[in-house]
N, CA, C and O atoms as CSV, one atom per row, in Angstrom:
chain,resi,resn,atom,element,x,y,z
A,1,MET,N,N,-10.016,13.411,-3.754
A,1,MET,CA,C,-11.430,12.164,-3.859
A,1,MET,C,C,-11.286,11.205,-2.502
A,1,MET,O,O,-10.369,10.388,-2.415
A,2,ARG,N,N,-12.278,11.386,-1.454
A,2,ARG,CA,C,-12.081,10.505,-0.632
A,2,ARG,C,C,-12.508,9.624,-0.467
A,2,ARG,O,O,-13.639,9.441,-0.918
A,3,SER,N,N,-11.657,8.294,0.479
A,3,SER,CA,C,-12.358,7.198,-0.161
A,3,SER,C,C,-11.837,6.764,1.444
A,3,SER,O,O,-10.897,7.224,2.094
A,4,ASN,N,N,-12.881,5.644,1.822
A,4,ASN,CA,C,-12.546,5.003,3.060
A,4,ASN,C,C,-11.597,3.655,3.100
A,4,ASN,O,O,-11.450,2.932,4.085
A,5,ARG,N,N,-11.033,3.495,1.907
A,5,ARG,CA,C,-10.249,2.409,1.473
A,5,ARG,C,C,-8.594,2.377,2.523
A,5,ARG,O,O,-8.151,3.524,2.582
A,6,PRO,N,N,-7.930,1.621,3.087
A,6,PRO,CA,C,-6.682,1.571,3.620
A,6,PRO,C,C,-5.778,1.456,3.013
A,6,PRO,O,O,-6.014,0.530,2.237
A,7,ILE,N,N,-4.875,1.804,2.859
A,7,ILE,CA,C,-3.644,2.001,2.421
A,7,ILE,C,C,-2.362,1.539,3.034
A,7,ILE,O,O,-1.735,2.181,3.877
A,8,LEU,N,N,-1.908,0.001,2.388
A,8,LEU,CA,C,-0.928,-0.489,3.193
A,8,LEU,C,C,0.381,-0.692,2.548
A,8,LEU,O,O,0.686,-1.400,1.588
A,9,VAL,N,N,1.219,0.238,3.434
A,9,VAL,CA,C,3.137,0.329,2.486
A,9,VAL,C,C,3.875,-0.328,3.185
A,9,VAL,O,O,4.428,0.192,4.154
A,10,THR,N,N,4.114,-2.018,2.763
A,10,THR,CA,C,5.237,-2.727,3.935
A,10,THR,C,C,6.284,-2.869,2.605
A,10,THR,O,O,6.184,-2.628,1.402
A,11,GLY,N,N,7.290,-3.370,3.454
A,11,GLY,CA,C,8.572,-3.321,2.584
A,11,GLY,C,C,10.057,-4.251,3.598
A,11,GLY,O,O,9.777,-4.884,4.617
A,12,SER,N,N,11.102,-4.182,3.228
A,12,SER,CA,C,12.288,-5.004,4.451
A,12,SER,C,C,12.730,-3.991,4.636
A,12,SER,O,O,12.436,-2.935,4.075
A,13,ASN,N,N,13.650,-4.218,5.611
A,13,ASN,CA,C,14.289,-3.288,6.438
A,13,ASN,C,C,15.298,-2.521,5.637
A,13,ASN,O,O,16.048,-2.872,4.726
A,14,ARG,N,N,15.067,-1.176,6.342
A,14,ARG,CA,C,15.617,-0.056,5.020
A,14,ARG,C,C,15.816,0.271,4.017
A,14,ARG,O,O,16.772,0.901,3.564
A,15,SER,N,N,14.310,-0.398,3.222
A,15,SER,CA,C,13.836,-0.186,2.152
A,15,SER,C,C,12.842,1.145,1.540
A,15,SER,O,O,12.470,1.198,0.367
A,16,GLY,N,N,12.557,2.028,2.432
A,16,GLY,CA,C,12.060,3.358,1.866
A,16,GLY,C,C,10.896,3.313,2.637
A,16,GLY,O,O,10.426,4.443,2.772
A,17,SER,N,N,10.122,2.259,3.308
A,17,SER,CA,C,8.790,2.010,3.567
A,17,SER,C,C,8.398,3.060,4.284
A,17,SER,O,O,7.258,3.291,3.880
A,18,THR,N,N,8.692,3.895,5.177
A,18,THR,CA,C,8.788,4.537,6.077
A,18,THR,C,C,8.408,6.009,5.755
A,18,THR,O,O,7.480,6.732,6.116
A,19,TRP,N,N,9.463,6.173,4.952
A,19,TRP,CA,C,9.810,7.497,3.605
A,19,TRP,C,C,8.413,7.501,2.776
A,19,TRP,O,O,7.833,8.567,2.574
A,20,ILE,N,N,7.835,6.117,2.246
A,20,ILE,CA,C,6.749,6.633,1.230
A,20,ILE,C,C,5.281,6.611,2.397
A,20,ILE,O,O,4.289,7.341,2.380
A,21,GLY,N,N,5.456,6.055,2.863
A,21,GLY,CA,C,4.094,6.235,4.177
A,21,GLY,C,C,3.840,7.334,4.709
A,21,GLY,O,O,2.802,7.710,5.254
A,22,LYS,N,N,5.533,8.253,4.427
A,22,LYS,CA,C,5.474,9.372,5.211
A,22,LYS,C,C,4.593,10.291,4.506
A,22,LYS,O,O,3.591,10.959,4.762
A,23,THR,N,N,5.468,10.028,3.380
A,23,THR,CA,C,5.325,11.391,1.849
A,23,THR,C,C,3.606,11.141,1.561
A,23,THR,O,O,2.959,12.174,1.391
A,24,ILE,N,N,2.984,10.051,1.512
A,24,ILE,CA,C,1.753,9.588,1.429
A,24,ILE,C,C,1.015,10.238,1.909
A,24,ILE,O,O,0.144,10.879,1.322
A,25,SER,N,N,1.286,10.192,3.500
A,25,SER,CA,C,0.249,10.977,4.639
A,25,SER,C,C,0.513,12.529,4.723
A,25,SER,O,O,0.283,13.215,5.720
A,26,TYR,N,N,1.042,12.988,3.506
A,26,TYR,CA,C,1.449,14.507,3.732
A,26,TYR,C,C,-0.035,15.009,3.109
A,26,TYR,O,O,0.056,16.235,3.047
A,27,SER,N,N,-1.430,14.572,2.595
A,27,SER,CA,C,-2.664,14.240,2.085
A,27,SER,C,C,-3.194,14.574,3.317
A,27,SER,O,O,-2.770,14.233,4.422
A,28,PRO,N,N,-4.471,15.494,2.963
A,28,PRO,CA,C,-4.990,15.840,4.423
A,28,PRO,C,C,-6.407,14.494,4.585
A,28,PRO,O,O,-7.365,14.597,5.350
A,29,TYR,N,N,-6.202,13.598,3.858
A,29,TYR,CA,C,-6.963,12.600,4.040
A,29,TYR,C,C,-6.676,11.247,4.279
A,29,TYR,O,O,-7.455,10.293,4.286
A,30,VAL,N,N,-5.407,11.280,4.482
A,30,VAL,CA,C,-4.220,10.088,5.044
A,30,VAL,C,C,-3.792,10.240,5.931
A,30,VAL,O,O,-3.093,11.236,6.118
A,31,ARG,N,N,-4.102,8.954,7.272
A,31,ARG,CA,C,-3.317,9.475,8.454
A,31,ARG,C,C,-2.268,8.404,8.407
A,31,ARG,O,O,-2.510,7.315,7.887
A,32,TYR,N,N,-1.245,8.657,8.878
A,32,TYR,CA,C,0.274,7.901,9.104
A,32,TYR,C,C,0.059,7.204,10.279
A,32,TYR,O,O,-0.042,7.803,11.350
A,33,ILE,N,N,-0.053,5.507,10.156
A,33,ILE,CA,C,0.246,4.712,11.285
A,33,ILE,C,C,1.827,3.781,11.416
A,33,ILE,O,O,1.952,2.704,10.834
A,34,HIS,N,N,3.122,4.482,12.386
A,34,HIS,CA,C,4.264,3.533,11.972
A,34,HIS,C,C,4.054,2.315,12.486
A,34,HIS,O,O,3.229,2.201,13.392
A,35,GLU,N,N,4.641,1.375,12.083
A,35,GLU,CA,C,5.022,0.119,12.538
A,35,GLU,C,C,2.693,-0.701,13.033
A,35,GLU,O,O,2.497,-1.464,13.979
A,36,PRO,N,N,1.873,-0.349,12.371
A,36,PRO,CA,C,0.799,-1.108,12.894
A,36,PRO,C,C,0.809,-2.239,13.294
A,36,PRO,O,O,-0.059,-2.504,14.125
A,37,PHE,N,N,1.535,-3.080,12.984
A,37,PHE,CA,C,1.299,-4.873,13.621
A,37,PHE,C,C,2.924,-5.093,14.182
A,37,PHE,O,O,3.558,-6.148,14.221
A,38,ASN,N,N,3.306,-3.876,14.551
A,38,ASN,CA,C,4.787,-4.137,15.598
A,38,ASN,C,C,4.233,-4.403,16.837
A,38,ASN,O,O,3.414,-3.513,17.066
A,39,VAL,N,N,4.288,-5.248,17.806
A,39,VAL,CA,C,3.643,-5.563,19.037
A,39,VAL,C,C,4.453,-4.663,20.068
A,39,VAL,O,O,3.857,-4.418,21.117
A,40,ALA,N,N,5.422,-4.263,19.951
A,40,ALA,CA,C,6.052,-3.752,20.978
A,40,ALA,C,C,5.264,-1.622,20.882
A,40,ALA,O,O,4.728,-0.933,21.751
A,41,ILE,N,N,5.556,-1.379,19.644
A,41,ILE,CA,C,5.122,0.007,19.048
A,41,ILE,C,C,3.272,0.174,19.643
A,41,ILE,O,O,2.678,1.063,20.253
A,42,ALA,N,N,2.846,-1.200,19.070
A,42,ALA,CA,C,1.150,-0.990,19.391
A,42,ALA,C,C,0.730,-1.203,20.699
A,42,ALA,O,O,-0.495,-1.216,20.813
A,43,GLU,N,N,1.326,-1.364,21.658
A,43,GLU,CA,C,0.904,-1.412,22.990
A,43,GLU,C,C,0.402,0.011,23.093
A,43,GLU,O,O,0.984,1.075,22.882
A,44,GLY,N,N,-0.882,-0.264,23.488
A,44,GLY,CA,C,-1.836,0.871,23.698
A,44,GLY,C,C,-2.395,2.099,23.148
A,44,GLY,O,O,-2.903,3.128,23.594
A,45,THR,N,N,-2.001,1.414,21.582
A,45,THR,CA,C,-2.601,2.072,20.317
A,45,THR,C,C,-3.866,2.154,19.958
A,45,THR,O,O,-4.554,3.129,19.654
A,46,TYR,N,N,-4.122,0.918,20.030
A,46,TYR,CA,C,-5.100,0.574,19.583
A,46,TYR,C,C,-5.849,-0.208,20.916
A,46,TYR,O,O,-5.426,-0.299,22.069
A,47,SER,N,N,-7.171,-0.756,20.301
A,47,SER,CA,C,-8.638,-0.906,21.897
A,47,SER,C,C,-8.354,-2.238,21.876
A,47,SER,O,O,-8.233,-2.622,23.039
A,48,LYS,N,N,-8.183,-3.165,21.054
A,48,LYS,CA,C,-7.717,-4.240,20.860
A,48,LYS,C,C,-6.140,-4.655,20.959
A,48,LYS,O,O,-5.132,-4.069,20.563
A,49,LYS,N,N,-6.349,-6.091,21.749
A,49,LYS,CA,C,-4.690,-6.436,21.601
A,49,LYS,C,C,-4.286,-6.879,20.506
A,49,LYS,O,O,-4.991,-7.766,20.024
A,50,ILE,N,N,-3.372,-6.567,19.922
A,50,ILE,CA,C,-2.837,-7.710,19.000
A,50,ILE,C,C,-2.183,-9.023,19.506
A,50,ILE,O,O,-1.376,-9.180,20.423
A,51,PRO,N,N,-2.787,-9.985,18.605
A,51,PRO,CA,C,-1.859,-11.656,19.882
A,51,PRO,C,C,-0.709,-11.843,19.111
A,51,PRO,O,O,0.284,-12.072,19.801
A,52,ARG,N,N,-0.496,-11.819,17.768
A,52,ARG,CA,C,0.982,-12.515,17.395
A,52,ARG,C,C,1.517,-11.272,16.725
A,52,ARG,O,O,0.837,-10.355,16.264
A,53,LEU,N,N,2.842,-11.375,16.738
A,53,LEU,CA,C,4.108,-10.748,16.101
A,53,LEU,C,C,3.882,-10.744,14.634
A,53,LEU,O,O,4.065,-9.711,13.991
A,54,PHE,N,N,3.397,-12.126,13.932
A,54,PHE,CA,C,3.465,-11.892,12.383
A,54,PHE,C,C,1.830,-11.822,11.678
A,54,PHE,O,O,0.927,-12.412,12.272
A,55,HIS,N,N,1.638,-11.333,10.846
A,55,HIS,CA,C,-0.001,-11.191,10.213
A,55,HIS,C,C,-0.127,-11.526,8.839
A,55,HIS,O,O,0.692,-11.204,7.978
A,56,TYR,N,N,-1.130,-12.156,8.653
A,56,TYR,CA,C,-1.460,-12.535,7.118
A,56,TYR,C,C,-2.632,-11.241,6.891
A,56,TYR,O,O,-3.704,-11.130,7.486
A,57,VAL,N,N,-2.117,-10.413,5.947
A,57,VAL,CA,C,-3.194,-9.698,5.628
A,57,VAL,C,C,-4.239,-9.971,4.338
A,57,VAL,O,O,-3.561,-10.426,3.417
A,58,THR,N,N,-5.099,-9.900,4.100
A,58,THR,CA,C,-5.766,-10.375,2.843
A,58,THR,C,C,-6.940,-9.152,2.758
A,58,THR,O,O,-7.290,-8.278,3.550
A,59,PRO,N,N,-7.513,-9.669,0.930
A,59,PRO,CA,C,-8.077,-8.525,0.942
A,59,PRO,C,C,-9.656,-8.218,1.847
A,59,PRO,O,O,-10.263,-7.170,1.629
A,60,GLN,N,N,-10.076,-9.023,2.626
A,60,GLN,CA,C,-10.927,-9.017,3.310
A,60,GLN,C,C,-11.041,-8.361,4.216
A,60,GLN,O,O,-12.051,-8.445,4.915
């Protein structure tokens, strides 16, 4: 089943969230982005600059 809805996996350090994200991404319909809100990693990954280190994600 295809959907355009994002899946956001969050967790604290060493909680297994990277493993969960990579496991989910084995589906051909899911793309994995490692630490999408990390300013240091995201540099050059997105067309827009990430202005803040911490973000509040809402359903909207």
